[in-house]
N, C-alpha and C positions, 0 to 999 in steps of 0.2 A: 558710562564712566563719568565721574565728575573730575574735571581737570582745572587746576589752578595755574594761571599764567601770570608771572610777575615781570613787569617790563617798565623800563625807564623811557621807552619810545612809544608814544600813543598820541592820538589826536588831541589837540589841533596841530601837533607837529606834522610836517609834510616831508616824508622821505620814504625810501624803499622799505625800511624795516617796519614802519608804521603800516604801510599798505599791506605788506605780507602778513602781519599779525592780525589786522582787521579782517582780511579775507579768510585767513585760517580759522578765526573764531566763528565766522559766519558758516563756513563749510562744516566745522565740527558740530555746531548747533543743528545744522540741517541733517546731520547724521545721528541725531538723538543723543549727543553728548551734552552734559551740563558743563558750562564754562564760566569760571570766575576770573575776571581780569583785575589785577591790582596795578594801578598806574599813577603817574604823578598828579593827575587832577584830584586825587583823593587826599593830598597832602599840602602843607605849605611848601612853596617852591621858590627858587631863585633862578634867574637866567644863567645858562651855562656860559662861563667866561669865553669870549671870543666867538660864540655861536648863537647869535640872535635867533629867536624862534624856538629854542630848545630850553625848556624849563626842567630843572632837576629838583627832586624831593629834598627837603631840608630836614635833617635829623628825623628820619622816618621810623626809627626802630620800634618805639612803643606802639604807635598806631598800626604799623605793619604787622607786628605780632598779634594784635587783636584781630585784624582782618584775616590773617592766615589761620588763627585758631578757629574763627567763625566759619571759614570756608569748608572745613571737614571734607577735604578733597581726597580722591583716590590716587591722584598723581600730581606732582608739582613740577612745573617747567619754569626755569629762570631764563628769560629771553635775552637779557642785556647785562652788561658789566658796570652799570652806574650805581648810584646810591641805593636804589631799591633792590638791585641785583645783589649787592654785597650784604645788605641787611637780610634779605631772604636766605642767602647762603648761610649766614650765621645762625638764623632760626633753624634751618634744617640740620646743620651740624650739631647744634646743642641738643636737639631732640632725636638725633640719630635717624633722620628721615631721608629716604632716598630721593634724589631729584635729578633732572636732566637740565642741560644748558644748551645754548646755541652760540655759534660764532658768526654773527651777521656782518660785522664791520671791522675793517683793519684799523682800529683805533691807534695802535702803535705808529702806523704811518701818518695818521692825522696829527698825533702829538709831535712826531718828528718834524713834519712840515710846518706846523704852526708855532711850536715852542722850542724846537731843536732837541727834544728828548731823544736820547739814543734808542734805536730800535730794540736793542738787546734788553734795555730796562723795561720798555713797554711790554715786550713779549714775556719777560720773566714774571711781571705782575699778572698778565692774563693767564699764563700757565698755572700760576698759583690759584687764581680764581677758579679755573675749570678743573683742577686736579681732583676734587671730591665728586665730580659729576659722574653719574652712572652712564651717561651718554652725551657727548658733545656733538650737536647736530651741525653739520657743515654743508654748504650748498653745492660745492663742486669738488671734483677729484683734484684739481690743481691746488685749491686751498687746503684740502686734506693732506696732500703730500708736503706742502709748506709747513703745516702745523706739526706733522709727524717729524719732520727734520728739526723742528724747534723743541721737540720733547713733549708734545701734547699726547695724551692717551685717551682711550675710550671714544674715539672719533666715529661718528655715524653719518653716512651720506644722506642728505635730505635736500632735495631741490625745492624750487618755488614754482608758483603757478601764475596764471594770468586770466583775467575775466574776459573771455573772448566774445561775450555778448555785449558788454559795454564798449570794448575796443573792437569794433567791427570792421570788416574789410571794406575799403573803398577802391573801386577799380582804377580811378584816376584821382589825382590830387584835387581837392575841393578848395573853395575860397572861405577863409575864416572871416566872418563879418567884422570882428574887432580890428583886424589888420587891413581888410580890404584887399584889392588885387595886389599881388606881389610879383616881382620879377622872378621867373623860374630859371633854374631849379631852386626850390626852397630847401635850405639846410636847417635842421632843427636840433637843438640841444634841450633836454629836459633833465633837471636835477639840481642838487645843491650848488650854489655859486660859492665854492669854498676851496680851501687850500689843496685838498687831496684830489680834486676832480680834474685837474690839469686842463681847465676850460679854456685857457689862453691858447692852447694848441688848436682849438676849434675857432676861436675868435680871430687868430692870425692866419687861418687857412686861406690861401690864395685861390679862390674858386669863384666862378660867376654866379649870378643870381642874388638871392636874399638869405640872410641869416636871422634866425629867431631863437631866442633863449626864453625858456619857461622855468622859473625857479627863483629862489632867494637864498641869501647866505651872507657871510661876513665880508665877501669881496664884491658884492653886488654894486654898491654905490661907486666904488673906485672904478670898476670895469665899465659901468655905464658911461662915465665921463670919458674914459679912454677910447671907447668904441661907440660913438654916437650913431653910427650908421646901422648898428644892429638893432633889431626890434626886440625890446625887453618887455615881457609880459608878466613877470612876477609869478605869484602862486595862483593856480587856476583850480576851480572845482573839478572833480574828476570827469563829470559829464562834459565839461567844456574842454578839458584836456584831450579827450578823445577827438574832438573836432579840430584841435590844433594839430594832433598827429595826422589826421586825415588830410590836412592842407599841405603836408610836407612831401617832398620828393625823396629825400634821404635823411636818415637820422644819424647824427655824428656823435659817437661815444668816445671822448678823448681820454678817459680815465685809465690809469695804469695800476690802480691800487684797489680794485673792486673785489668783493667776494662773489658777487653774482651780476648785478646790473638789471634789476627788474624793468627799468624803463625801456630796455632793448626789446623785451618781450611785448610790452604794450605797443611800441611802434610797429613791430613785426605783425602783431595781431591786426593792426589797421592796414597792413600791406606795405608798410614803409621799410625799405631795406636799410641795413645798418652798416656804417663805415666805422671801423675801430682798429685798435692795435691788436696784435696777436698775443694777448696776455690773459691771465686768469679772469674769468667772467665772459668776455667775448669768445674765447676759445671754446668754452663749454656751451654757452647759449647759442652761438651760431654754428660752431663745430664744423662738420664737413658739409653742412646744408648749403642751399643756394639762397639763404635768407639775407646775405650781406657779403661784405668783403673785409678781410683782415690784411693789414700790411704795415710794416714799420714806417713807411711814408704814408701819413694820414691822407694826403692828397691823392695818392694812388688808390688807397682804399675807397675814397670818396668817388673817384671816377669809375672804379669797378662796380661799386654799389649801385650806381645809376643804371647799370645794365641789367640789374635783377628785376624780374617780373614781380609785380605786387602779390600775385597769388602764391608765389614761391615763398615769400617772406611769411605770409599768413599760414601756410602749411606747416612751417617749422613751429610757429607759436602754438598751434593746435596740439602739439605733442606735450605741452606743459599743462596738464589737466589738474584742476584744483582737487578733484575727488581723489586722485592717486596721491597727491601731495599730502592731503589730510590723513589718508590711511597709513602712509609711511610715517608721518609724525606720531600717530597713536602707537604704531608698532615699536617705536623707539622709547616710549615712555616707560618709566620704572615704577611699579606699584609701591605705595608707601609701606614702610615697615617700622612700627606695627601698623596693621590696617586700622582705618578710621571706623567709627561707629556706623552701623547699617542705616540706610535711609529707606523711605517707603515710596518715593516718587521719582526714581531714576528714569531717565528716558524722555523727559519733557521737552528736550531740545533747547531749554533756556537755562540761564544761570539762576540759582536760587538767591543770589545776592545782587546780581546786576545783569542786565541785558543791554543790547545795543539799540539806541534810539535811531530814528530815521536818518539823522546826520552822522551816525556812527559813534556818538559819544556814549560812554557807559552810563546807565541809569541805575542807581542804588535802589533796591526794592526792600 
């Protein structure tokens, strides 16, 4: 099958959505699907207001139409609700083409936290965006129930996976050379340093040892000044990020507005237990397992998480296999109507328009 994915989130952006899509594309290609990715790097862009590091396509309509025409795909998936997502939606509706979408991020909560936009307005807009979709892929049961209550339809359960080879088990916390020896226990946060992540709940946590933050975002400079005793690492290459996880004793996930929380899986794959609130994301990722601890008092969760054996955290991460995730994704796709013209070289495992270079960037061929 030739699959077209349209996304506003792609490298060099660093976030869970980008990681999920890059890993999905690689797994689909490994299973002999052709994949075409249309992403912001193929357009003129401008920075997203208030969100440094995220560039949005500027007036993408004409070029996007040409790229989608040329793709000759068997199925179209619109991954995000940004400028490219809206333009791809218009393209499909005007041509009466079936497509699927995904709900990766609670952007209404972000808009509410950053700009004070009422949640009802944000969800009304997103409900309108997803209404024509033949299947809205949702990462957890909790998010599905929330969207159902807000009037969303055609919801499909679709979890995420983790690269358990890159994020390998370490039996004991190691020393990360860039930081040198740290006072243990080492508490780690990985993710965007932004409004919706509730990171100050982690930074204010009254616990012994050291705190490490890996990530960037609109609040980074302000919080670095307010919390000078925290070790701030910024954005790390993924092979280095695995070493940072391996140096931690506990991973703290303070967000209350996640749809999933891929960084929890990465930490657990390295054997690092998770401390989090009992909310959507942690409830489904950790669940009833012994991979971490959930509590409305984050300090209590932190203390309980320290008692978790590293191999127990790893065992839970192994349940999130990328092969199963890719198969489920394909099963939710909707064939185009009318069908595209036949091709004579399906099954090459590469995109006929672009593949991924060693650094993960698309290469137009």
